[in-house]
C-alpha positions in Angstrom: -196.9 -24.8 -112.0 -197.1 -25.8 -108.2 -195.6 -22.5 -106.4 -193.9 -22.9 -103.0 -192.8 -19.5 -101.7 -189.4 -18.8 -104.2 -189.5 -22.2 -105.7 -191.7 -23.8 -108.7 -192.6 -27.2 -109.8 -193.6 -27.7 -113.2 -196.1 -30.0 -113.9 -195.7 -33.1 -115.8 -198.0 -31.8 -118.4 -196.1 -28.4 -118.2 -193.3 -30.2 -119.2 -194.7 -32.0 -122.0 -196.1 -28.9 -123.4 -192.9 -26.9 -123.7 -190.8 -29.6 -124.9 -193.7 -30.2 -127.7 -193.7 -26.3 -128.4 -189.7 -26.2 -128.2 -188.2 -29.6 -128.6 -186.0 -28.5 -125.2 -186.7 -29.9 -122.1 -187.2 -27.2 -119.4 -184.9 -29.3 -117.3 -183.9 -28.2 -113.7 -186.1 -25.2 -113.4 -186.9 -24.4 -110.0 -187.5 -20.7 -109.8 -189.1 -18.0 -111.9 -186.1 -16.8 -112.7 -184.9 -20.1 -114.2 -188.2 -20.4 -116.0 -187.8 -16.9 -117.6 -183.8 -17.8 -118.4 -185.5 -20.9 -120.7 -188.0 -19.1 -122.3 -185.4 -16.6 -123.3 -183.0 -19.7 -124.2 -185.7 -21.2 -126.7 -186.8 -17.6 -127.7 -182.9 -17.0 -128.7 -182.9 -20.5 -130.2 -185.5 -20.3 -132.7 -184.7 -16.1 -133.3 -186.0 -14.9 -136.7 -188.7 -12.5 -138.0 -190.3 -15.0 -140.6 -194.4 -16.0 -139.5 -193.5 -19.5 -138.4 -191.1 -18.0 -135.9 -193.8 -15.0 -134.9 -196.3 -17.9 -133.9 -193.7 -20.0 -131.9 -192.7 -17.1 -130.0 -196.6 -16.6 -129.1 -196.9 -20.1 -127.8 -194.2 -19.8 -126.0 -195.6 -16.7 -124.4 -199.2 -18.4 -124.2 -197.7 -21.5 -122.1 -195.6 -19.2 -120.1 -199.0 -17.3 -119.1 -201.2 -20.3 -118.7 -197.9 -21.2 -116.3 -198.3 -18.3 -114.3 -202.3 -18.0 -114.0 -202.7 -21.3 -112.6 -199.9 -21.0 -109.8 
């Protein structure tokens, strides 16, 4: 993730990873708030209490954490 003030830009690799994990492309994400909204949307889309869902949510959170550490 590239950060320029309040604006962000996800790298091609980050977009590919989020899309691979969630099957939902993070199109139009330009701020941290929009990225957090995208994450919330993905988690709501894949809601549940199964181990698979918990693992998917963990993957999403891990990718978000990686993005924040890089920026």
